C-alpha positions as CSV (number, residue, x, y, z in Angstrom):
1,M,-0.2,-0.3,-0.3
2,K,1.6,3.6,-1.0
3,V,-0.4,5.5,1.2
4,A,-3.0,4.8,4.3
5,V,-5.1,7.5,6.7
6,V,-4.9,7.0,9.7
7,L,-8.2,8.6,11.7
8,F,-7.4,9.5,15.4
9,T,-10.4,9.5,17.5
10,R,-10.0,8.2,20.6
11,D,-6.9,7.2,20.5
12,L,-4.6,10.2,20.9
13,R,-1.1,8.8,20.8
14,V,1.6,7.0,19.1
15,H,2.5,4.2,21.8
16,D,0.7,0.7,20.9
17,N,-2.0,2.6,19.0
18,P,-2.6,-0.3,16.9
19,A,-4.4,1.6,13.9
20,L,-0.8,3.7,13.8
21,S,1.3,0.6,13.8
22,A,-0.6,-1.4,11.2
23,A,-0.6,1.6,9.0
24,S,3.5,2.5,9.5
25,R,3.7,-1.5,8.7
26,A,1.4,-0.9,5.6
27,A,2.0,1.3,3.8
28,E,5.1,3.7,2.9
29,R,3.3,7.3,3.6
30,V,0.9,8.0,6.6
31,L,-1.7,10.6,7.1
32,P,-2.6,11.0,10.5
33,V,-6.0,12.7,10.7
34,F,-7.9,14.1,13.3
35,V,-11.3,15.6,12.6
36,H,-13.0,18.5,14.9
37,D,-16.6,17.9,14.7
38,P,-19.2,20.4,15.8
39,A,-21.7,17.9,16.5
40,L,-19.4,16.9,19.9
41,R,-20.7,19.4,22.9
42,A,-17.5,20.0,25.1
43,G,-17.2,22.3,28.1
44,D,-14.0,24.7,29.1
45,N,-12.1,22.2,30.6
46,R,-12.4,19.6,28.2
47,R,-11.7,21.6,25.4
48,R,-8.5,22.7,27.0
49,F,-7.6,19.2,27.9
50,L,-8.2,17.7,24.6
51,D,-6.0,20.8,22.7
52,G,-3.3,19.6,24.7
53,C,-3.5,15.9,23.8
54,L,-3.7,16.8,20.3
55,A,-0.7,19.3,20.7
56,D,1.1,16.5,22.6
57,L,0.8,14.2,19.6
58,K,1.4,16.5,16.9
59,A,4.7,16.9,18.4
60,S,5.5,13.2,18.9
61,L,3.9,12.9,15.1
62,R,6.6,15.6,14.0
63,K,9.2,13.6,16.1
64,R,9.1,10.8,14.0
65,G,8.2,12.8,10.5
66,A,5.0,13.0,10.2
67,D,2.3,15.5,11.5
68,L,-1.2,15.4,12.1
69,A,-3.7,17.1,10.1
70,E,-6.6,18.8,11.9
71,L,-9.7,19.7,10.1
72,R,-13.0,20.3,10.7
73,G,-16.6,19.4,9.7
74,D,-18.6,16.1,9.7
75,P,-15.1,13.4,10.3
76,V,-16.7,10.8,7.9
77,A,-17.0,13.3,4.9
78,E,-13.4,14.9,6.0
79,A,-11.5,11.9,6.3
80,V,-12.7,10.4,2.6
81,R,-12.5,14.1,1.3
82,V,-8.3,13.8,2.8
83,A,-8.2,9.8,1.6
84,K,-9.4,10.6,-1.8
85,A,-7.0,13.9,-1.8
86,V,-3.7,12.1,-1.3
87,G,-4.7,9.2,-3.2
88,A,-4.9,6.6,0.0
89,E,-6.1,3.1,-0.6
90,G,-7.2,2.6,2.8
91,I,-8.3,4.1,6.3
92,G,-7.7,3.1,9.6
93,L,-9.8,3.6,13.0
94,A,-9.7,2.7,16.4
95,D,-13.2,0.6,17.3
96,D,-15.4,2.1,20.0
97,V,-18.9,1.4,21.5
98,S,-20.8,4.6,22.1
99,G,-23.7,5.3,19.5
100,Y,-22.1,8.3,18.0
101,A,-19.0,5.9,17.4
102,R,-20.6,2.9,15.9
103,D,-23.1,5.4,13.2
104,R,-19.7,6.8,12.4
105,E,-18.0,3.7,12.2
106,Q,-20.8,2.5,9.9
107,R,-21.4,5.9,7.7
108,L,-17.8,5.8,6.9
109,R,-17.9,2.0,5.9
110,R,-20.2,3.1,3.8
111,A,-18.8,5.7,2.2
112,C,-15.5,4.4,1.4
113,D,-17.0,1.3,-0.2
114,D,-18.9,3.7,-2.3
115,E,-15.0,4.9,-3.0
116,R,-13.2,2.0,-3.3
117,I,-11.0,2.6,0.3
118,A,-10.6,-0.5,2.4
119,L,-11.5,0.8,6.2
120,K,-10.2,-1.5,8.8
121,T,-10.5,-1.0,12.6
122,F,-8.5,-1.7,15.4
123,P,-8.6,-2.7,19.0
124,G,-7.2,-0.2,21.5
125,V,-10.0,1.8,23.7
126,T,-10.6,-1.2,26.0
127,I,-7.8,-3.6,26.7
128,V,-10.1,-7.0,26.3
129,P,-12.2,-6.1,23.3
130,P,-15.8,-5.3,23.7
131,G,-17.8,-8.9,22.7
132,A,-15.0,-11.2,23.1
133,V,-16.0,-12.7,26.4
134,R,-19.6,-13.6,26.7
135,P,-21.2,-15.6,29.2
136,A,-20.5,-19.4,28.6
137,G,-24.3,-20.6,29.2
138,G,-24.9,-18.4,26.7
139,G,-25.9,-15.1,26.1
140,E,-24.4,-12.2,24.5
141,H,-22.8,-9.8,27.5
142,Y,-22.1,-10.3,31.3
143,K,-24.6,-8.4,33.0
144,V,-23.1,-8.9,36.8
145,F,-19.8,-7.7,37.4
146,T,-17.7,-10.7,39.0
147,P,-18.6,-13.4,36.3
148,Y,-16.7,-11.0,33.8
149,W,-13.8,-10.2,36.4
150,R,-13.0,-13.9,36.5
151,A,-13.4,-14.1,32.6
152,W,-11.6,-10.8,31.8
153,Q,-8.4,-12.3,33.8
154,A,-8.3,-15.3,31.8
155,Q,-8.2,-13.5,28.3
156,R,-4.9,-14.1,26.3
157,L,-4.1,-11.0,25.8
158,R,-2.9,-8.5,22.2
159,D,0.7,-7.7,22.5
160,V,1.4,-4.2,23.2
161,E,2.4,-1.8,20.2
162,S,5.4,0.1,20.3
163,A,5.6,3.5,19.1
164,P,6.7,3.9,14.9
165,R,10.2,4.8,14.9
166,T,9.8,7.2,11.7
167,L,6.6,8.5,9.5
168,R,6.6,9.8,6.1
169,L,3.7,12.2,4.9
170,P,2.4,12.2,1.6
171,D,4.1,14.6,-0.9
172,D,2.4,18.4,-1.3
173,L,-0.3,18.6,1.2
174,P,-2.4,21.9,1.1
175,A,-0.8,23.7,4.6
176,S,-4.2,24.5,6.2
177,W,-4.9,21.0,7.0
178,F,-1.7,21.5,10.0
179,K,-2.4,23.6,13.0
180,D,0.6,25.2,14.9
181,R,-0.5,24.8,17.8
182,P,2.3,25.6,20.7
183,A,3.8,22.9,23.2
184,T,1.8,22.1,26.5
185,Q,2.3,19.8,29.5
186,G,-0.8,17.7,28.7
187,G,-1.5,14.6,26.0
188,E,0.4,11.5,26.0
189,S,3.9,12.5,27.6
190,A,1.8,14.1,30.7
191,A,0.3,10.5,30.7
192,R,2.7,8.6,30.9
193,Q,4.9,10.4,33.0
194,R,1.7,10.4,35.6
195,L,2.1,6.7,35.1
196,T,5.5,6.2,35.8
197,T,5.4,8.3,39.2
198,W,2.6,7.0,40.2
199,L,3.4,3.5,40.1
200,P,5.3,3.4,43.2
201,R,2.3,4.4,45.0
202,L,0.5,1.2,43.5
203,E,1.1,-0.8,46.3
204,G,-0.7,1.0,49.0
205,Y,-3.3,1.1,46.1
206,D,-5.9,-0.2,48.0
207,A,-5.5,0.8,51.3
208,D,-5.6,4.4,50.1
209,H,-8.1,5.1,47.2
210,D,-10.5,6.2,49.3
211,A,-9.0,8.0,51.1
212,M,-10.9,11.5,50.1
213,A,-8.1,14.2,51.5
214,A,-5.0,12.4,50.3
215,D,-6.1,12.2,46.8
216,R,-4.0,8.8,46.4
217,T,-5.2,7.8,42.9
218,S,-4.1,7.7,40.0
219,R,-5.6,10.4,38.4
220,L,-5.4,8.4,35.1
221,S,-9.2,8.3,34.1
222,P,-9.5,11.4,31.7
223,F,-6.0,10.0,29.4
224,L,-7.1,6.7,29.3
225,H,-10.7,8.6,28.2
226,F,-8.8,10.5,25.3
227,G,-6.4,7.7,24.9
228,C,-3.6,8.9,25.6
229,L,-2.7,6.6,27.6
230,S,-3.2,2.5,26.0
231,P,-5.1,1.1,28.6
232,R,-4.0,-2.4,27.8
233,D,-0.2,-0.6,28.2
234,V,-1.2,0.0,31.6
235,A,-2.1,-3.2,32.5
236,A,1.2,-4.5,30.9
237,R,2.9,-1.9,33.4
238,V,0.9,-2.7,36.4
239,D,0.9,-6.4,36.2
240,G,2.7,-8.2,38.5
241,R,3.3,-6.0,40.8
242,P,3.0,-5.6,44.6
243,G,-1.0,-4.6,45.0
244,A,-1.6,-4.6,41.2
245,E,-5.0,-6.8,41.5
246,P,-7.2,-4.0,43.2
247,F,-6.1,-1.6,40.8
248,L,-6.6,-4.0,37.2
249,R,-10.2,-4.5,38.8
250,Q,-10.7,-1.0,38.4
251,L,-9.6,-1.2,34.8
252,C,-11.6,-4.3,34.0
253,W,-14.6,-2.3,35.1
254,R,-14.2,-0.1,32.8
255,D,-14.3,-2.9,30.1
256,F,-17.5,-4.1,31.8
257,Y,-19.3,-1.3,30.9
258,H,-18.1,-1.0,27.1
259,Q,-19.5,-4.5,26.7
260,V,-22.7,-3.8,28.4
261,L,-22.9,-0.5,26.2
262,L,-22.0,-2.7,22.8
263,A,-25.1,-5.0,24.0
264,F,-27.5,-2.1,25.5
265,P,-27.2,1.3,23.1
266,D,-29.6,3.0,25.3
267,L,-27.7,3.4,28.0
268,R,-27.7,6.4,28.4
269,R,-31.4,7.0,28.0
270,K,-32.9,3.7,29.4
271,A,-33.0,1.9,32.6
272,Y,-30.8,-1.4,32.0
273,R,-33.4,-2.7,34.4
274,A,-36.2,-1.8,33.3
275,S,-38.2,-3.3,36.4
276,A,-36.2,-1.0,38.5
277,E,-36.7,2.1,37.1
278,D,-38.5,4.5,39.3
279,T,-40.8,7.6,39.7
280,W,-38.5,10.3,40.3
281,L,-39.4,14.0,41.6
282,D,-39.4,17.2,39.3
283,E,-37.0,18.7,41.7
284,S,-35.8,21.5,39.5
285,D,-34.5,23.9,42.3
286,A,-32.9,20.7,44.1
287,L,-30.9,19.6,41.3
288,Q,-29.8,23.2,40.8
289,A,-28.7,23.2,44.0
290,W,-26.9,20.1,43.8
291,R,-24.9,21.0,40.8
292,E,-23.7,24.0,42.4
293,G,-22.6,22.2,45.4
294,H,-25.2,24.1,47.6
295,T,-27.3,21.5,49.1
296,G,-26.2,21.9,53.0
297,V,-24.3,18.6,53.1
298,P,-20.8,19.6,52.9
299,I,-19.4,16.6,51.6
300,V,-22.0,16.7,48.6
301,D,-21.3,20.3,48.0
302,A,-17.4,19.7,48.3
303,G,-17.5,16.9,45.2
304,M,-20.0,18.7,43.1
305,R,-17.5,22.0,43.7
306,Q,-14.7,20.0,42.8
307,L,-16.2,19.0,39.5
308,L,-17.2,22.5,38.5
309,A,-13.4,23.6,39.2
310,E,-11.6,20.8,38.0
311,G,-13.7,19.0,35.9
312,W,-13.0,15.3,38.0
313,M,-14.1,14.3,41.3
314,H,-12.6,11.5,43.6
315,N,-14.0,8.6,42.8
316,R,-15.9,8.1,46.3
317,A,-17.9,11.6,46.0
318,R,-19.1,10.2,42.7
319,L,-20.8,7.7,44.7
320,I,-21.6,10.4,47.7
321,T,-23.1,12.9,44.8
322,A,-24.9,10.2,42.9
323,S,-27.0,8.1,45.7
324,Y,-27.7,11.5,47.7
325,L,-29.4,13.2,44.2
326,T,-30.8,9.7,43.0
327,K,-31.8,8.1,46.5
328,H,-32.4,11.0,49.1
329,L,-33.4,13.8,46.7
330,R,-35.6,11.3,44.2
331,V,-33.5,13.6,41.1
332,D,-33.8,11.2,38.0
333,W,-30.3,9.3,37.4
334,R,-30.4,11.1,33.7
335,A,-29.9,14.3,34.4
336,G,-27.4,13.9,36.7
337,G,-25.5,11.6,34.7
338,D,-26.1,14.5,32.1
339,H,-24.5,17.1,33.8
340,F,-21.1,14.4,35.4
341,F,-20.9,14.1,31.3
342,D,-20.9,17.5,30.4
343,L,-18.3,18.4,33.0
344,L,-16.0,15.5,33.5
345,L,-13.0,15.3,31.3
346,D,-13.1,11.6,31.6
347,G,-16.9,11.2,31.1
348,D,-17.7,8.8,28.6
349,V,-20.8,7.0,27.9
350,A,-20.5,3.6,28.9
351,N,-18.4,4.2,32.5
352,N,-20.6,7.1,32.9
353,Y,-23.8,6.0,32.6
354,G,-23.1,2.8,33.2
355,N,-22.0,4.0,37.4
356,W,-25.5,6.2,37.1
357,Q,-27.3,3.2,36.7
358,W,-25.4,1.1,39.2
359,V,-25.6,4.0,41.5
360,A,-29.8,4.9,40.7
361,G,-30.3,1.2,41.4
362,T,-31.4,0.6,37.5
363,G,-28.4,-0.9,36.2
364,N,-25.5,-3.8,36.9
365,D,-25.9,-3.8,40.8
366,T,-26.7,-7.0,42.3
367,K,-28.1,-4.5,45.3
368,P,-30.5,-1.8,43.3
369,Y,-32.0,-0.4,46.6
370,R,-28.2,-0.2,48.3
371,R,-27.6,3.9,48.8
372,F,-25.1,6.1,50.2
373,N,-25.6,7.7,53.9
374,P,-23.5,10.9,52.8
375,I,-23.2,11.5,56.4
376,R,-21.1,8.2,57.1
377,Q,-19.5,8.1,54.2
378,A,-17.8,11.5,55.0
379,H,-16.9,10.3,58.5
380,R,-15.3,7.4,57.1
381,F,-13.6,8.6,53.9
382,D,-12.9,12.3,55.5
383,P,-12.4,11.9,58.8
384,L,-10.9,14.9,59.6
385,G,-13.1,17.1,57.0
386,D,-9.8,18.5,54.7
387,Y,-11.3,17.4,51.5
388,V,-14.5,19.5,52.5
389,R,-12.6,22.6,53.6
390,R,-10.8,22.3,50.6
391,Y,-14.1,23.0,48.6
392,V,-16.3,24.7,50.6
393,P,-14.5,27.5,52.1
394,E,-17.8,28.8,53.8
395,L,-16.7,26.3,56.0
396,A,-12.8,26.5,56.3
397,G,-13.3,27.7,59.8
398,V,-14.9,24.7,61.1
399,E,-12.4,22.2,62.8
400,G,-12.3,18.7,63.0
401,K,-15.3,16.2,62.0
402,A,-17.8,18.9,63.0
403,V,-17.4,20.3,59.2
404,H,-19.4,17.7,58.6
405,E,-22.8,18.8,60.4
406,P,-22.2,22.2,60.6
407,W,-26.0,22.7,61.3
408,N,-25.1,21.1,64.9
409,L,-22.7,23.5,65.5
410,P,-24.2,26.1,68.7
411,Q,-23.3,29.0,65.5
412,P,-23.6,27.5,62.1
413,P,-21.5,29.4,59.8
414,R,-22.9,32.4,57.9
415,G,-23.0,32.2,54.4
416,Y,-23.9,28.0,54.1
417,P,-27.1,27.0,53.4
418,A,-29.3,24.8,55.6
419,P,-29.7,21.2,54.3
420,L,-32.4,21.0,51.1
421,K,-35.8,19.8,52.2
422,L,-38.0,18.4,50.2
């Protein structure tokens, strides 16, 4: 093959990128392409993060003799347009399972067939491809995590791909396809450095990752979402180290929800367990207070304000805030899921809505009626109140664990709301 196009989507890296590696082996010249799709919403935090990812990817490609063509519009139309312009015989694309991604792939396949361009898809968004593991007794997917975890552990995984050493672009490419980007600290380079720095903490992960104030989670999820890190590569670097299993289990949860989404494309809008769907209250004021972090429950407000400020939230805070909205305020899980999806750097359909349904009792939880008492959770996972004081400045002067129940103080802090009452 003389020329191939690699359409980057959620695989913004050069290391262990099967589509890029295959193109570098099969074609004499390779054109890497990213299409900014106006149909996809993105808040300010996510746009900035994406810009950093793309700048780093561009720099990595340039070091190897190539560059990143950045276009705007419908990704199918743009990918086919540039492929025809450079005489490409094939397009490489990473597999994905969201409704948007599957529609994009189907449309691209039809368009490539019309133009007699080969389209090949590759793994890389998950460790085990969605749909590759199926229950032995029949059924298209695993509905419960623990059996999936056992089957997942038994899988033979593909080899990790090295980054291409050199790449050659086609000749005479339009300058308008290429955007100069200043160097940044984001993207794959930052992700790989963070992983390297964090790995020595792996042994204490199981004991420490729920400590909210300590913030000892890996914080790799945004990089995994945008594909700045290969989950397969992460698993390979973690496996065999002391303390690896609890962390691998979290990576498996990520794969689990991708295989759920593949089998149940309506995960974002319909209850996975229709019989468990509840009658939700129309409490717009309560929903808005929750979004803004003004519920009067400090641990909930701290989590929601962390989300607003950082585009990220500690996992324990995600459970607490989601349970509070759905089990205490009785607000529809879809409203909470949409808010998280809009703001989280790591927000994707599979994990975001899969976890929201798990908490709401409509999803894959085997105990759908469980609820997280926010006060008990606060005392357990933020015993000194440091996490709350970090994000709720109105309570900065309240000492110790009293910060979790400020309404019980002789003089409640001024400027902080009383707990919501429905």
